[in-house]
C-alpha positions as CSV (number, residue, x, y, z in Angstrom):
1,M,3.5,16.4,10.6
2,R,1.2,14.6,13.0
3,L,-1.6,12.6,11.3
4,S,-4.7,11.3,13.0
5,I,-6.2,8.2,11.3
6,R,-9.7,6.6,11.6
7,H,-10.3,3.6,9.3
8,D,-13.5,1.6,9.5
9,T,-14.3,-1.4,7.3
10,T,-17.6,-3.1,7.4
11,Y,-18.6,-6.3,5.6
12,H,-22.2,-7.4,5.2
13,Y,-23.2,-10.8,3.7
14,D,-26.4,-11.9,2.0
15,D,-26.4,-15.1,4.0
16,Q,-24.9,-16.3,7.3
17,V,-21.2,-16.9,7.2
18,R,-20.3,-20.2,9.0
19,A,-16.7,-19.2,9.7
20,S,-14.2,-16.6,8.5
21,I,-10.5,-15.5,8.9
22,Q,-9.2,-12.0,8.2
23,Y,-5.6,-11.1,7.8
24,L,-5.1,-7.5,9.1
25,R,-2.1,-5.4,8.2
26,L,-3.6,-2.3,9.8
27,T,-0.9,-1.4,12.3
28,P,2.0,0.9,11.4
29,Q,5.4,0.4,13.0
30,E,8.2,2.7,14.0
31,S,10.8,3.7,11.4
32,E,13.2,6.5,10.6
33,R,10.3,8.6,9.2
34,Q,7.3,7.7,11.4
35,H,6.8,7.6,15.1
36,V,3.6,5.9,16.4
37,I,2.1,8.0,19.2
38,S,-0.9,5.8,19.8
39,W,-2.7,3.1,17.8
40,Q,-5.4,0.5,18.4
41,L,-7.6,-1.9,16.5
42,D,-11.3,-2.3,17.3
43,L,-12.2,-5.9,16.5
44,P,-15.0,-8.3,17.2
45,R,-12.7,-10.4,19.3
46,P,-9.0,-10.1,20.4
47,A,-6.3,-11.0,17.8
48,R,-2.7,-11.6,18.7
49,A,-0.1,-9.5,16.8
50,Q,2.7,-11.3,14.9
51,R,5.2,-10.6,12.1
52,D,4.7,-11.7,8.5
53,P,7.6,-12.7,6.2
54,Y,8.1,-9.0,5.2
55,G,8.3,-7.7,8.8
56,N,4.7,-6.2,8.8
57,I,2.7,-6.3,11.9
58,L,-0.1,-8.9,11.2
59,H,-3.2,-9.7,13.2
60,V,-5.2,-12.8,12.3
61,L,-8.9,-12.4,13.2
62,T,-10.7,-15.8,13.3
63,L,-14.5,-15.9,13.7
64,D,-15.6,-19.6,14.0
65,E,-19.2,-18.8,14.9
66,P,-22.0,-17.9,12.5
67,H,-22.1,-14.2,11.6
68,E,-23.8,-11.9,9.0
69,S,-21.4,-8.9,9.3
70,I,-17.9,-7.9,10.4
71,V,-16.8,-4.4,11.6
72,I,-13.0,-3.8,11.7
73,G,-11.7,-0.5,13.0
74,A,-8.2,1.1,13.3
75,R,-7.4,4.5,14.8
76,G,-4.4,6.4,16.1
77,Q,-1.9,9.1,15.8
78,V,1.5,9.0,14.0
79,D,4.2,11.6,13.6
80,I,5.7,11.8,10.1
81,D,9.2,13.3,9.7
82,E,8.7,15.5,6.6
83,H,12.4,15.9,6.1
84,Q,13.3,12.2,5.9
85,D,13.0,10.8,2.4
86,A,14.8,7.5,2.8
87,E,14.5,4.4,5.0
88,H,17.5,2.1,5.8
89,D,17.0,-1.6,6.3
90,R,19.3,-4.4,7.5
91,Q,17.4,-7.0,5.6
92,S,18.4,-7.9,2.1
93,A,16.5,-6.1,-0.6
94,L,17.1,-9.0,-3.1
95,P,13.7,-10.8,-2.5
96,F,12.0,-7.7,-4.0
97,L,13.5,-8.4,-7.4
98,R,10.9,-11.2,-7.8
99,F,8.0,-10.8,-10.1
100,T,4.5,-11.9,-9.2
101,R,1.4,-12.5,-11.3
102,L,0.3,-9.0,-10.7
103,T,3.7,-7.4,-11.4
104,Q,5.0,-9.6,-14.3
105,P,6.1,-7.2,-17.1
106,D,5.2,-8.0,-20.6
107,E,7.3,-6.8,-23.6
108,A,5.5,-3.4,-23.7
109,L,6.4,-2.6,-20.0
110,R,10.0,-3.8,-20.4
111,E,10.5,-1.6,-23.5
112,F,8.8,1.3,-21.7
113,A,11.2,1.1,-18.7
114,A,14.3,0.7,-20.9
115,S,13.3,3.7,-23.1
116,Q,12.7,5.9,-20.0
117,C,15.8,5.0,-18.0
118,K,18.2,3.7,-20.7
119,E,21.4,2.9,-18.7
120,R,20.6,5.0,-15.7
121,R,19.6,3.3,-12.5
122,D,19.5,6.2,-10.1
123,R,16.8,8.2,-8.3
124,S,16.6,10.7,-11.1
125,A,16.0,7.9,-13.7
126,L,13.2,6.3,-11.6
127,T,11.6,9.8,-11.0
128,D,11.5,10.2,-14.8
129,L,9.9,6.7,-15.0
130,M,7.4,7.6,-12.4
131,Q,6.3,10.7,-14.2
132,A,6.1,8.9,-17.5
133,L,3.8,6.2,-15.9
134,N,1.6,8.9,-14.4
135,A,1.1,10.3,-17.9
136,R,0.6,6.9,-19.4
137,I,-1.9,5.5,-16.9
138,T,-4.7,7.9,-16.2
139,Y,-6.1,7.8,-12.6
140,Q,-9.7,6.6,-13.0
141,P,-11.5,4.7,-10.2
142,G,-13.7,1.8,-11.2
143,T,-11.8,0.9,-14.3
144,T,-9.7,-2.0,-12.8
145,Q,-10.2,-4.8,-10.2
146,V,-8.0,-5.9,-7.4
147,E,-6.9,-8.8,-9.5
148,S,-5.9,-6.6,-12.5
149,T,-2.2,-6.9,-13.5
150,A,0.4,-4.3,-14.3
151,A,0.4,-5.3,-18.0
152,E,-3.4,-5.0,-18.2
153,A,-3.5,-1.5,-16.6
154,F,-0.6,-0.3,-18.8
155,A,-2.3,-1.6,-22.0
156,G,-5.7,-0.1,-21.0
157,G,-4.1,3.3,-20.0
158,V,-6.3,3.7,-16.9
159,G,-6.2,2.6,-13.3
160,V,-5.9,3.5,-9.6
161,C,-3.1,3.8,-7.2
162,Q,-2.7,0.1,-6.9
163,D,-2.2,-0.2,-10.7
164,H,0.3,2.6,-10.7
165,A,2.3,0.9,-8.0
166,H,2.2,-2.4,-9.8
167,A,3.3,-0.9,-13.1
168,F,6.2,0.9,-11.5
169,L,7.3,-2.4,-9.7
170,A,7.1,-4.3,-13.0
171,C,9.2,-1.7,-14.8
172,V,11.8,-1.2,-12.0
173,R,12.3,-4.9,-11.3
174,S,12.8,-5.4,-15.1
175,L,15.7,-3.0,-14.8
176,G,17.3,-5.1,-12.1
177,V,16.4,-2.7,-9.2
178,P,14.6,-4.2,-6.1
179,A,11.2,-2.6,-5.5
180,R,8.3,-3.2,-3.2
181,Y,4.6,-2.3,-2.9
182,V,3.5,-0.1,0.0
183,S,0.1,0.3,1.5
184,G,-0.9,3.1,3.9
185,Y,-2.6,6.4,4.1
186,L,-2.1,9.7,2.5
187,Y,-3.1,13.1,3.7
188,T,-4.3,15.5,1.0
189,E,-6.5,18.5,0.8
190,S,-8.0,17.1,-2.4
191,S,-11.1,15.1,-2.2
192,T,-10.5,13.4,-5.6
193,H,-8.2,10.7,-4.0
194,L,-9.0,8.3,-1.3
195,S,-7.0,8.6,2.0
196,S,-6.2,4.9,1.8
197,H,-3.4,4.8,-0.6
198,A,-0.7,2.6,-2.3
199,W,2.7,3.6,-3.7
200,A,6.1,2.0,-4.3
201,E,9.6,2.0,-2.9
202,A,12.8,1.2,-4.7
203,W,16.2,0.2,-3.2
204,L,18.9,2.6,-4.3
205,G,22.4,2.4,-2.8
206,D,21.6,1.5,0.8
207,A,18.1,2.7,1.5
208,W,14.5,2.5,0.3
209,Y,13.1,5.6,-1.6
210,S,9.4,6.3,-2.2
211,F,7.8,6.8,-5.6
212,D,4.1,7.7,-5.5
213,V,3.1,7.4,-9.2
214,T,-0.5,8.6,-8.6
215,N,0.6,11.9,-7.2
216,C,4.1,12.2,-8.8
217,L,5.7,12.5,-5.4
218,T,9.1,11.3,-4.3
219,R,9.1,12.8,-0.8
220,P,6.7,10.9,1.4
221,E,6.1,13.8,3.8
222,R,2.3,13.1,4.0
223,H,2.4,9.3,3.7
224,L,1.8,6.9,6.6
225,K,3.1,3.4,5.9
226,L,1.2,0.3,7.0
227,A,2.7,-2.6,5.2
228,V,5.1,-3.7,2.4
229,G,5.2,-6.7,0.1
230,L,5.8,-8.0,-3.4
231,D,2.4,-6.7,-4.5
232,Y,-1.1,-5.7,-3.3
233,L,-1.8,-9.2,-2.0
234,D,1.1,-9.1,0.4
235,A,0.4,-5.7,1.8
236,C,-3.3,-4.9,1.6
237,P,-4.8,-3.8,4.9
238,V,-7.5,-6.4,5.0
239,R,-7.6,-9.8,3.2
240,G,-9.7,-12.7,4.2
241,M,-11.5,-16.0,3.5
242,R,-14.9,-17.3,4.6
243,R,-17.2,-20.3,4.4
244,G,-20.7,-19.4,3.3
245,G,-22.3,-15.9,3.2
246,G,-23.3,-15.6,-0.4
247,G,-22.9,-12.2,-1.8
248,E,-20.8,-9.5,0.0
249,Q,-21.0,-5.8,0.4
250,M,-17.9,-4.0,1.7
251,H,-17.9,-0.4,2.9
252,A,-14.7,1.4,4.0
253,R,-14.5,4.8,5.6
254,V,-11.0,6.5,6.0
255,L,-10.4,9.8,7.6
256,V,-6.9,11.2,7.7
257,S,-6.4,14.6,9.3
258,P,-3.4,16.7,10.4
259,L,-3.0,17.6,14.1
260,M,-1.1,20.5,15.7
261,Q,2.0,19.3,17.5
262,V,2.8,20.9,20.9
263,Q,6.3,22.1,21.1
264,Q,8.1,21.2,24.3
265,Q,10.0,23.9,26.1
């Protein structure tokens, strides 16, 4: 499946910002299951591409002159291999056993993971865990914040894709299985979920396997990966700091649509 992406993020500030820095993980990279046909960022000024500690493509946008708004755009086309459900990696998966503040499991999460998987540590067990978490944490936008933890979302029983991913990571890591947070895009005919999405991957055997708790999907045939990390803070598409500006209003518009692929003779 070939996906076309258009992602625009606009920040407006109540007062003038003296200086700001934005960390952008808005560029997908080649892998076994995705091939980048074209991609570009539309930024207020050029930003050099580099790699972060998790191998993501990172652009650092620095604005050292006063400004009252920022507009960040990303667009391109990417082919998704609908038949590839695993990604191999030469890097060690062991760093993804670490807990973070957002993914630290409490006793309730540990017991939940143990009761669902028992002694099993295979894909079938984690699929059962994914489905149980989907039933336990109802998708409900506006009920949590970006700083909400996995334990808080689990206790409250509501959340969004970020909370689903964090809860899954907390459970899986508590079982001794490396797992990582994934940010990206999802194509769906439904209008109930945003096209900007988050899910998780777990290291089983010698490859990473996807687990989309929000949609109960284990085959990422309509998922376009942007970045990975220990949690949301490592992989979110846009994260920044600023001096001044007062209040902030952020508006994001994401359009994900399928394109016909021309078959070569």
